[in-house]
Phi, psi and omega in degrees: 000311182293319179301315182297321180300314183282333175298316179298325181288321189234071185295334185292320191260354172081253199286354181135146181222172178207169179220158175255131176228076182273161175213123171262032188253149183261143181208146175279131183243122173272176176236055186288179184285170174299137184242141177272173179298146181251148178262303189279145173281136177238154180294146179290136176257178179299144180112167186280169176228152178243138183240129183233128175273135179252104193299317184268352176264345187059042181225168173238127174268133176252125186237132173283120187284346178277325181257348186056041177239143176287123181257343179202149172234115192249130174297134177241196175283195183278129176054061180293142182231268184295151181211142180212148180247136179290152182300333179274008180061010187280331185220151175240134180250131186236126176274115180266097188300320185280340183247006174059042183212168170247128175264141181247121180259132171274116187289343179286328183248350187054043177233147175285123183252348179201153169229138186236119176295136175234218179271194180279139174052056176295141184232280183277149176228151176215132179264145169294154184303330179275358177077006187275339181226137175249132178254126187239122178276116180262095186297331181270353181244358182054045183212167172239127175268137174255119184250127175280115186285347177280327182251349186054045175233148176281122183258345178203149172233119190249119174294135178232211179278195181276135177051062176291137186228349186212141179228137173227133180255137180294156183297331178276357174078004186275338192221143172239136177254136183236125176273119180259101184301321187278344182238015174051046185212166169248131170265133179253119184254133168279120181288342180287317183258350185055045177225152174285125182257343174195162174240134183243154180285152172218181177277195179282133182052065174290115188250351178205148178222142175225152181244137177298149181305327180278356178078001185283333186222148170248139179251129188235127175274119180253106189295317184282323178286350184052054182203165169247123177267144173250119184249128178283126177290333183283310184265342181072020181242158175283118184262344178202151174229123183254110178293137181245008176085299173231178190294124173279148179243333178228151174212142174205169182244148173292153179305329180288340183081002184276339181225145167249149179237134180237135175270121184255113191301300193303298186281353181079041184242157167239126182253136175262126183248130174287125179282351177275313183262345185057043173231154177288122182261353178179154180225137179245129175272122182260356178164173181291170173309147186085354172295324177053069171300133196243299183225160192225141166231142186231138169240183179292341186238358182203150171244125181251130185229125174279135180250096190297318183286334186263346183070035183226165168244125178263135175252123182248136171281114186290336180284313181276345187051053177224153178290126180262331180197154173231123188244126177286127178240226183259198184276119177062061178300138189240288184260160179213139176216155184235140171254161186288000000 
């Protein structure tokens, strides 16, 4: 059922895809009431914002993280998926899967100010820590586009594995990891040379990848294996496998590096994994089956999860591992990113 739902959503990539939307960014999180969709654009106030792509609406929801209310709904390209916010909070980059482009949002005006053609079916995006380069996984082109954020031009196109869907950049900015859904592998890119320097093993249908803050390990969500693999950057081998019961679709790490979070599609759960023991230390139910928690962004004070089937964004308190708020967004929310 879930596969068919995502196949209809993502005809290019077949069996299911994923993106990584990690955040090592800090944000104040309120536990405000459920919020309905917003029409009018409002000026940004003090405090962080959360950005959610709505795949079937072709829109981006802008949410005030202090009030947990949608403050703007912005037209994006066709079938938006991956989303990332620059460290200076000035721009948001959106991968428009259906239109083969990246849309650039000016956060001061909540308006799209540029569109940049990339490869076919772009999905996951990852920013370098300095915000100067955006890495875009082109699932339909088996490549990664490198976009210079100062000029909004593609400066390199890097061949990777089959159906790349997720990108994570290390905190030191030297390396990008790409989850190749179609070839059960990770491509490791040197950001200095814009070339693949090695290929690492993953499970079946790796749909999301996250990197530990120290850069020592990559965490991979394997949808078909129903597990999260831990891959050593030093040895290039899988050092641990964490069973998740059903297929995970998103994975990311807390800024502290002490926990990884996986979105588990079928039962509507988010699992917190200890990075020390590589065991699930707690699970939060975000809704009944068909809620389909999809992708995750984490700050020191909140875990944000897009619920594709429910049309909502769930806010989880990471200390209590309880739902703090549920926010109504658009149709089939996909990617999520947080600014400081």
